[in-house]
N, C-alpha and C positions, 0 to 999 in steps of 0.2 A: 068111609072116609077117614076114617082115625086110623086108618091100616096102611090108607094110601098116601097121607100125611108124614106117619113113619117110615114108611118105604124112599118117598124123595129124600128126605130130610137125611137121610142115612145115606142114598145115592150119590146126595151133594160131598157129604162128609168123605165117602171114600174118593171120589173128583178130587179133592182138595189134596186128601194124602196122596193122591197117584202125581200130581202136580209137585208136589214141592220134594217128591222121591226122587223125581228126576234130579231138584238142584242138591239134594243132598248126595245122590250117587255123584256128581259131578265133583262134588267139593270133598270127598272120599278118595274119589283117582287120582285128583290133582295132589292130595297131600303122600300119596306114594312115591311121587318124584320129587318131595320133598327133602332134604338135608339140613339140619340143623346144628350150627357149629355155637361155640360158645367163645367166641372172638370180640372184643371189644371194642366200641368208638372210643377213637384217641383224639388228639389235638392232630394230631399229623394227619388223619383220613378227611379233616375238614379242611386243612391249609390251604389246598386246590381251589377251596368252593370260592366264591365272590364272598365279599365281607357282610354285605346281609344275609346271605345264606348262613354265613360261619355265624352272626349273632342270631339267626335265629335256632339255629341246630342248640345253640346253647341253652337258649332262653328254652324251650322245650326239654330240657333237662338229657340230650339225648347222648352227650357225651360222657363216658365210664356204663354208658347204659351198654346190650349186646346187639349186634348188625341185626337187623329186622330180615328175614327169609318170610313169613306170613302175617296177615293182620284179619282178624276178626272183629267187625264191627256190629255195634248195633243201634239203629236209628228210630226216635219217634218224629214224626212232622207233617206238613201239610201240602195237599200237590193242588193246582188245578190249571184248565185249560180256559186261555181265552175266553170271555162273557162268561163263564161258569164259575160255579161255586169252590170253594176251598172243600176237600174233603181230607178226613186224615189218615195215617196209613202208621205202622211198622214194620222195621225192616232189618234182616237182617245180612249181613255179606263178609263174601271170604275172600281175600286176595293175596296174590302170588305173585312174588316180586324176580327169583330166578328164570321165572319162566313167563311173562307178564299174563295176570289172569286175574279176571275178575266175575264173580259170581254174585249175583246179589237179586234177596228173592224179598218181595214183598205184599203184606197183608194190609187190604185196604178196606174201608166201606164208601161205597158208590151209588151216592143217592140211595141208601138205606140198602145197597145190596152186597153181599161179601164178596170179594174182587180179590185176583192174584196176580201177581205178574213178576216175572223172572226173566231178567238181564243175563245176557252168559257171554263173556267175553274170555273166548281161547282158543288157542289152536291156531292163532291168527283169523279166527272168524268172530261175527259179533250177531247178537238175534235178542229181539226184542217179542218176546210175548206175555200179552194180559189176558188174563179168562174171567167174564163175568160169572159167579157163581161155581167156580174153577172149572166150568164145563165152555162155556160161548167166548172162542175167542173174539175179541175187541180190537188188537192190533197183534201183528202178526207179523213183523218183518225184519230181514236176515240179508237185506241189499249188499253189496260189497260196500259201499259208500258207508254204513252204518260203523265196519272197523274204525274210521278213523275219525268218527263220532267219540265211539267207546275209548280210542285211546285217550281223547282229552280226558273223557271222566276218571278213566285210570291215572292218568297222571297227577289230577286232582285229586283224586283219592292219597296219593302219594304226600301230597304238597302240605293237605288238611288235616290227616291223623294219621298220618306215616311218617312223619319228615326226616327220621332215620333212614330212610331209605332212599333220600335224596342224594347219597354219596353213592353213583352211579356213573359205570364210565357210559351209559348209552346218553346221557345227558349232557349238553353241550348247553354252556352260558356265558351269558353277556351281561356286566355290568351297565347300568342305563343312569340318569340322573336322578334325582327322589327321592334317592333310596328302593329304585326297583331295579330289577335284573329281566333279561329276555331269557327263557328257557326251551331249549328243544330236543324233547323228548324222543328218541327213535326205536319202533320195537319193527326191527324187518326191515319190510321197503316202505313202511310209513313212518311219517316224522310228523309230528306236531308242535308247535309253538306256544307259549301263553308269556305274558308278561305278569311278576308277582312284584305286591308293592307289599313292604313294610312299613313299620311306624319307628320312632327313636326307642322304643324298650327292645326291637328287636323282632316283632310279634311281627309274621303275616298279616296283611288286612287285607287284601282281594287277588283272587287270581283270574285274569283275563284273555280271553281266547277267543280268536277268528277262525277256529276250524272243526268247530262242530255245528252239526244240520240240528234245526228245531222237524221232527217230525210229523208234526202236525200241519206246517207249513210246506215242509220239505225245501226249506231256505237254509242257506249259509248265515246265523245268523249271532254277531260278536254275544258270547256267551259269558257270564263271571259269577264270582260266587264270594259277594265281600263278607267279613267275617265280622259277627254282632257282641260274641261272647268267647271270652276265655275261661280255663277253668283246667283245675288238676283230676286228672283219670288216673288211676295204676301207677303214678308216681313222675308223669308225663304232662307241664304245662301246655294242652293241646286248645285248638278252636273247638267249644261248646256247641256254640249256633254260627250258623251261617245261612244266608239266602242263595237261589238259584234265580237268576236274572238274566231274560233275552233280552236283547240291545236292540229292537227294530226300529226300524227309520222312522217311525210314526210315534217311538217313545217308547221305556225301557218298563219291560215286564215282570216282576213276580213270579215265578211258575210255582216254586218251591220253598219251604222253610223247613231246614234238617236240623235235628236236635239229636248229639249226639249222647249216648247211656251209658256207653261202654265201650272198650276197645283193649282186646288182648296179643301178645304179639307172639311168634313163633311156637303157637301150640303144636302138638302132636295129632297124629287121626284118633288116637284113644281118648283126646281131653274133649 
């Protein structure tokens, strides 16, 4: 019996290692196409942006720092489904901005069982695979509609923890009232829009989009990420905490709480 338990534990560990290796392989391949320059963000670079966005980039401290090509972010937090309890998670993700790519790997404890999830947004495709015990798929989605949803997520990342990447010709801006802007982000043939809201100090306080689909209900539902805390990370003043909210017709539902632990920009494949 003891030998059997040891064998099962070893097999589960191997399964987890193999699953995470897929993520690391994609990360390594994505870095091969990255060219990091030492170009610095200047006042002229942000001059064409709406005033609230200019103020945001000045507030976070992007002026005078290098232009961003890649980002690696570490999060911890909680997630839940409707009618179910919260579960804790940690995540590691890599974003590549020249060729929009988002590789997000999550480790969680769901009802006492180790669970891993991999969101892959790369080369015009998007998928989400979640495995219980790193073996049994409980969510496996790769429909074409997933790409638009994950494009919103990718753009949300840019706004929240890589705001220097908002200096991008693929974004069309429109200034609105009440210190808000509308942004339309284009990735190939797919375009998504969001309303960005700012406070008087220049901080972005919310991101609202109607272009995401809730995979649990398979409905197009308004989505937002209100920021709950700011702080300094590696020389940037960034949102440290934000909620993830679905705005269902019957009421708002907070399904995620994200806490930024670390972010690094312009890493190289050897870092």
